[in-house]
Residue frames as a rotation matrix with the C-alpha (Angstrom) as fourth column:
MET 1
-0.345 0.515 -0.784 -196.92
-0.801 -0.597 -0.039 165.40
-0.488 0.615 0.619 79.30
GLY 2
-0.816 0.125 -0.564 -198.61
-0.279 0.769 0.575 162.14
0.506 0.626 -0.593 78.56
TRP 3
0.137 0.916 -0.377 -201.29
-0.031 0.385 0.922 159.89
0.990 -0.115 0.081 79.95
GLU 4
-0.315 -0.331 -0.889 -199.55
0.828 0.362 -0.428 160.00
0.464 -0.871 0.160 83.33
SER 5
-0.934 -0.052 0.354 -200.66
-0.056 -0.956 -0.288 163.60
0.354 -0.288 0.890 83.87
PRO 6
-0.641 0.734 -0.226 -203.66
0.597 0.291 -0.748 163.84
-0.483 -0.614 -0.624 86.24
SER 7
-0.414 0.527 -0.742 -205.11
-0.447 -0.828 -0.339 166.74
-0.793 0.192 0.578 84.23
HIS 8
-0.733 0.142 -0.665 -205.60
-0.609 0.296 0.735 164.45
0.302 0.944 -0.131 81.21
TRP 9
-0.813 0.441 -0.381 -207.53
0.507 0.857 -0.089 161.95
0.287 -0.266 -0.920 83.31
VAL 10
-0.527 0.645 -0.553 -209.74
0.286 -0.478 -0.830 164.71
-0.800 -0.596 0.067 84.72
ILE 11
-0.499 0.324 -0.804 -210.55
-0.775 -0.582 0.246 165.93
-0.388 0.745 0.542 81.21
ILE 12
-0.799 0.210 -0.563 -211.40
-0.202 0.789 0.581 162.35
0.566 0.578 -0.588 80.08
ALA 13
-0.743 0.548 -0.384 -213.62
0.649 0.449 -0.614 161.87
-0.164 -0.706 -0.689 83.15
LEU 14
-0.452 0.588 -0.671 -215.49
-0.181 -0.797 -0.577 165.11
-0.874 -0.140 0.466 82.39
VAL 15
-0.629 0.198 -0.752 -216.02
-0.773 -0.058 0.632 164.10
0.082 0.978 0.190 78.76
VAL 16
-0.824 0.329 -0.461 -217.42
0.270 0.944 0.192 160.72
0.498 0.033 -0.866 79.83
LEU 17
-0.644 0.590 -0.488 -219.66
0.509 -0.145 -0.848 162.41
-0.571 -0.795 -0.207 82.40
VAL 18
-0.455 0.463 -0.761 -221.02
-0.578 -0.803 -0.143 164.83
-0.677 0.375 0.633 79.79
LEU 19
-0.710 0.132 -0.692 -221.55
-0.609 0.378 0.697 162.13
0.354 0.916 -0.188 77.15
PHE 20
-0.601 0.414 -0.683 -223.30
0.308 0.909 0.280 159.57
0.737 -0.042 -0.674 79.34
GLY 21
0.223 0.694 0.684 -224.71
-0.468 -0.539 0.700 161.58
0.855 -0.476 0.205 82.21
TYR 22
-0.598 -0.534 0.598 -224.21
-0.747 0.100 -0.657 160.99
0.291 -0.840 -0.459 85.93
LYS 23
0.240 0.781 0.577 -227.27
-0.891 0.413 -0.188 158.71
-0.385 -0.469 0.795 86.24
LYS 24
0.897 0.158 -0.412 -226.02
-0.368 0.784 -0.500 156.08
0.244 0.600 0.762 83.80
LEU 25
0.008 -0.999 -0.039 -222.44
-0.769 0.019 -0.639 155.87
0.640 0.035 -0.768 85.10
PRO 26
-0.309 -0.135 0.941 -223.19
-0.828 0.525 -0.196 153.49
-0.468 -0.840 -0.274 88.05
GLU 27
0.716 0.622 0.317 -225.15
-0.351 0.714 -0.606 151.18
-0.604 0.322 0.729 85.73
MET 28
0.759 -0.487 -0.432 -222.33
-0.422 0.138 -0.896 151.16
0.496 0.862 -0.101 83.20
SER 29
-0.231 -0.878 0.420 -219.76
-0.928 0.069 -0.365 150.48
0.291 -0.474 -0.831 85.94
ARG 30
0.036 0.330 0.943 -221.79
-0.628 0.741 -0.235 147.49
-0.777 -0.584 0.234 87.22
SER 31
0.929 0.365 -0.062 -222.20
-0.258 0.516 -0.817 146.17
-0.266 0.775 0.573 83.70
VAL 32
0.382 -0.874 -0.300 -218.45
-0.638 -0.014 -0.770 146.43
0.669 0.485 -0.563 83.02
GLY 33
-0.324 -0.491 0.809 -217.72
-0.936 0.290 -0.199 144.73
-0.136 -0.822 -0.553 86.34
ARG 34
0.436 0.575 0.692 -220.04
-0.420 0.810 -0.409 141.83
-0.796 -0.112 0.595 85.53
SER 35
0.935 -0.102 -0.338 -218.57
-0.303 0.263 -0.916 141.47
0.182 0.959 0.215 82.08
LEU 36
0.011 -0.999 0.038 -215.04
-0.836 -0.030 -0.548 141.39
0.549 -0.026 -0.835 83.44
ARG 37
-0.196 -0.022 0.980 -216.03
-0.806 0.573 -0.148 138.79
-0.558 -0.819 -0.130 86.06
ILE 38
0.787 0.526 0.323 -217.60
-0.220 0.728 -0.650 136.56
-0.577 0.440 0.688 83.38
PHE 39
0.715 -0.587 -0.379 -214.57
-0.493 -0.040 -0.869 137.05
0.495 0.809 -0.318 81.15
LYS 40
-0.222 -0.835 0.503 -212.21
-0.964 0.109 -0.244 136.02
0.149 -0.539 -0.829 83.99
THR 41
0.082 0.311 0.947 -214.21
-0.548 0.808 -0.218 132.85
-0.833 -0.501 0.236 84.76
GLU 42
0.963 0.263 -0.062 -214.24
-0.182 0.464 -0.867 131.88
-0.199 0.846 0.495 81.07
ILE 43
0.345 -0.916 -0.205 -210.48
-0.708 -0.111 -0.697 132.40
0.616 0.386 -0.687 80.78
LYS 44
-0.312 -0.421 0.852 -209.96
-0.903 0.410 -0.129 130.31
-0.295 -0.809 -0.508 83.96
GLY 45
0.506 0.591 0.628 -212.21
-0.336 0.806 -0.488 127.56
-0.795 0.036 0.606 82.53
MET 46
0.892 -0.231 -0.388 -210.29
-0.353 0.178 -0.919 127.55
0.282 0.956 0.078 79.24
GLY 47
-0.087 -0.974 0.208 -207.04
-0.915 -0.004 -0.403 127.14
0.393 -0.226 -0.891 81.22
GLN 48
-0.153 0.109 0.982 -208.51
-0.675 0.715 -0.184 124.17
-0.722 -0.691 -0.036 83.09
ASP 49
0.865 0.495 0.084 -209.68
-0.247 0.565 -0.788 122.63
-0.438 0.660 0.610 79.80
ASP 50
0.550 -0.740 -0.386 -206.18
-0.612 -0.043 -0.790 123.00
0.568 0.671 -0.477 78.36
ALA 51
-0.350 -0.694 0.629 -204.63
-0.936 0.273 -0.220 121.42
-0.018 -0.666 -0.746 81.45
ALA 52
0.240 0.513 0.824 -207.07
-0.453 0.810 -0.372 118.50
-0.859 -0.284 0.427 81.30
ARG 53
0.961 0.097 -0.257 -206.35
-0.275 0.328 -0.904 117.96
-0.003 0.940 0.342 77.59
ASP 54
0.143 -0.983 -0.113 -202.59
-0.808 -0.050 -0.587 118.04
0.571 0.176 -0.802 78.20
ALA 55
-0.314 -0.222 0.923 -202.96
-0.827 0.541 -0.151 115.54
-0.466 -0.811 -0.354 81.07
ALA 56
0.643 0.620 0.450 -205.01
-0.286 0.739 -0.610 113.22
-0.710 0.263 0.653 78.85
GLU 57
0.823 -0.367 -0.433 -202.44
-0.434 0.085 -0.897 113.40
0.366 0.926 -0.089 76.06
THR 58
-0.204 -0.964 0.172 -199.55
-0.875 0.100 -0.474 112.56
0.439 -0.247 -0.864 78.37
ALA 59
-0.013 0.258 0.966 -201.48
-0.758 0.628 -0.178 109.73
-0.652 -0.734 0.187 80.08
VAL 60
0.842 0.315 0.437 -201.87
0.043 0.770 -0.637 107.76
-0.537 0.555 0.635 76.81
PRO 61
-0.162 -0.964 -0.210 -198.42
-0.303 -0.154 0.941 106.94
-0.939 0.216 -0.267 75.47
PRO 62
0.347 0.267 -0.899 -198.15
-0.931 -0.020 -0.365 106.58
-0.115 0.963 0.242 71.71
THR 63
0.837 -0.032 0.546 -197.83
0.018 0.999 0.031 103.03
-0.547 -0.016 0.837 70.45
ALA 64
-0.089 -0.960 -0.267 -194.35
-0.582 -0.167 0.796 102.17
-0.808 0.227 -0.544 69.33
GLN 65
0.903 0.324 -0.283 -194.13
-0.403 0.408 -0.819 101.04
-0.150 0.854 0.499 65.71
PRO 66
0.378 -0.814 0.441 -191.38
0.345 0.566 0.748 98.52
-0.859 -0.131 0.495 64.95
THR 67
0.182 -0.400 -0.898 -188.86
-0.783 -0.612 0.114 99.68
-0.595 0.682 -0.425 62.42
VAL 68
0.826 0.096 -0.556 -188.03
-0.494 0.598 -0.631 97.71
0.272 0.796 0.541 59.30
GLY 69
0.055 -0.837 -0.545 -185.70
-0.217 0.523 -0.825 94.82
0.975 0.163 -0.153 60.07
THR 70
-0.553 -0.185 0.813 -186.49
-0.819 -0.061 -0.571 94.80
0.155 -0.981 -0.118 63.81
PRO 71
-0.721 0.314 -0.618 -187.55
0.203 0.948 0.244 91.31
0.663 0.051 -0.747 64.96
VAL 72
-0.191 0.773 0.606 -190.98
-0.860 -0.429 0.277 91.26
0.474 -0.468 0.746 66.59
ALA 73
-0.954 -0.154 0.259 -191.61
-0.280 0.773 -0.570 88.82
-0.112 -0.616 -0.780 69.43
PRO 74
-0.489 0.832 -0.263 -194.73
0.166 0.385 0.908 86.65
0.856 0.400 -0.327 69.02
PRO 75
-0.023 0.557 0.830 -197.55
-0.807 -0.501 0.314 87.36
0.591 -0.663 0.461 71.49
VAL 76
-0.941 -0.252 0.226 -197.76
-0.338 0.671 -0.660 85.29
0.015 -0.697 -0.717 74.66
VAL 77
-0.066 0.929 -0.365 -200.68
-0.604 0.254 0.756 82.83
0.794 0.270 0.544 74.46
PRO 78
-0.206 0.039 0.978 -201.99
-0.928 0.309 -0.208 81.17
-0.310 -0.950 -0.027 77.64
PRO 79
-0.981 -0.189 0.040 -202.17
-0.171 0.947 0.271 77.35
-0.089 0.259 -0.962 77.56
GLY 80
-0.512 0.816 0.269 -205.43
0.687 0.577 -0.441 75.99
-0.515 -0.041 -0.856 76.16
ALA 81
-0.003 0.517 -0.856 -206.31
-0.245 -0.830 -0.500 79.15
-0.969 0.208 0.130 74.26
VAL 82
0.365 0.204 0.908 -207.52
0.798 0.434 -0.418 78.88
-0.479 0.878 -0.004 70.69
VAL 83
-0.268 -0.545 -0.794 -205.39
-0.066 -0.812 0.580 80.92
-0.961 0.208 0.182 68.35
GLU 84
0.717 0.516 0.468 -206.75
0.473 0.133 -0.871 81.94
-0.512 0.846 -0.149 64.96
PRO 85
-0.275 -0.853 0.443 -204.43
0.942 -0.147 0.302 82.92
-0.193 0.501 0.844 62.16
PRO 86
-0.391 0.107 -0.914 -204.23
0.093 -0.984 -0.155 86.64
-0.916 -0.146 0.374 61.46
VAL 87
0.552 0.639 0.535 -206.34
0.666 0.048 -0.744 87.96
-0.501 0.767 -0.400 58.63
THR 88
-0.611 -0.761 -0.220 -204.31
0.387 -0.529 0.756 89.51
-0.691 0.377 0.617 55.85
PRO 89
-0.167 0.575 -0.801 -205.75
-0.599 -0.704 -0.380 91.85
-0.783 0.417 0.462 53.25
SER 90
-0.644 -0.100 -0.758 -205.27
-0.736 0.352 0.579 89.22
0.209 0.931 -0.301 50.53
ALA 91
-0.947 0.280 -0.161 -207.31
0.310 0.927 -0.212 86.71
0.090 -0.251 -0.964 52.54
VAL 92
-0.472 0.809 -0.350 -210.29
-0.044 -0.418 -0.907 89.03
-0.880 -0.413 0.233 52.88
ALA 93
-0.199 0.511 0.836 -213.06
0.920 0.391 -0.020 88.46
-0.337 0.765 -0.549 50.36
PRO 94
-0.932 -0.121 0.341 -213.75
0.268 -0.864 0.426 91.35
0.243 0.488 0.838 48.00
VAL 95
-0.593 0.751 -0.291 -216.67
-0.059 -0.401 -0.914 93.55
-0.803 -0.525 0.282 48.87
ALA 96
-0.335 0.572 0.749 -219.73
0.899 0.433 0.071 92.75
-0.283 0.697 -0.659 46.76
GLN 97
-0.989 0.033 -0.141 -220.76
-0.081 -0.935 0.346 95.60
-0.120 0.354 0.928 44.50
PRO 98
-0.216 0.976 0.028 -224.46
-0.143 -0.003 -0.990 96.48
-0.966 -0.218 0.140 44.34
LEU 99
-0.454 0.153 0.878 -226.29
0.802 0.501 0.327 95.20
-0.389 0.852 -0.350 41.29
PRO 100
-0.986 0.163 -0.046 -227.59
-0.166 -0.875 0.454 97.72
0.033 0.455 0.890 38.77
PRO 101
-0.331 0.933 0.142 -231.35
-0.472 -0.033 -0.881 98.32
-0.817 -0.359 0.451 38.87
VAL 102
-0.657 0.212 0.723 -233.48
0.593 0.738 0.322 96.00
-0.466 0.640 -0.611 36.73
VAL 103
-0.543 0.478 -0.690 -235.19
-0.624 -0.780 -0.048 97.83
-0.561 0.405 0.722 33.92
GLU 104
-0.165 0.577 0.800 -238.20
0.404 0.780 -0.478 96.04
-0.900 0.244 -0.362 32.49
GLU 105
-0.990 -0.136 0.025 -238.64
0.063 -0.282 0.957 96.24
-0.123 0.950 0.288 28.74
PRO 106
-0.260 0.951 -0.169 -242.10
-0.717 -0.307 -0.626 97.40
-0.647 -0.042 0.762 27.65
ARG 107
-0.498 0.164 0.852 -244.12
0.388 0.920 0.050 94.60
-0.775 0.356 -0.522 26.04
PRO 108
-0.966 0.260 0.011 -245.67
-0.086 -0.359 0.929 94.98
0.245 0.897 0.369 22.63
ALA 109
-0.435 0.879 0.196 -249.41
-0.891 -0.389 -0.234 95.65
-0.130 -0.276 0.952 22.69
SER 110
0.162 0.508 -0.846 -250.17
-0.640 0.706 0.301 92.19
0.751 0.493 0.439 21.33
GLN 111
-0.302 -0.362 -0.882 -248.56
0.321 0.832 -0.452 90.44
0.897 -0.420 -0.135 24.39
GLN 112
-0.775 -0.047 0.630 -249.96
-0.488 -0.589 -0.644 92.62
0.401 -0.807 0.434 27.19
GLY 113
0.174 0.948 0.268 -253.19
-0.960 0.103 0.260 90.70
0.219 -0.303 0.928 27.59
THR 114
0.767 0.063 -0.638 -251.63
-0.082 0.997 0.000 87.23
0.636 0.053 0.770 27.64
GLN 115
0.282 -0.684 0.673 -249.49
-0.950 -0.104 0.293 85.78
-0.131 -0.722 -0.679 30.37
ALA 116
-0.108 -0.407 -0.907 -247.32
-0.575 0.770 -0.277 82.68
0.811 0.492 -0.317 30.11
């Protein structure tokens, strides 16, 4: 006495047939089939995207940060290479701030005709 009963499925099929008509049922079936096919390919593509993203994340190992108190070995420099000292934030020049706009004062009427 549930959805497993064939009589319930026959009644549902008759209701669908009456509502939509026998001419539209093949069209609707094709449309549903196409939609399911497109849905399956999109789901498959999303799975491939996830796999590619996971592979990219595992291919790039995170950089190890030294802990406080751990000695850090100096970098290996080939002979004859020019080594510049590292730039520290205190050695960097401050960023110049933009100047405020220049506002010209209006001249009195007596000085407008003469120029120095």
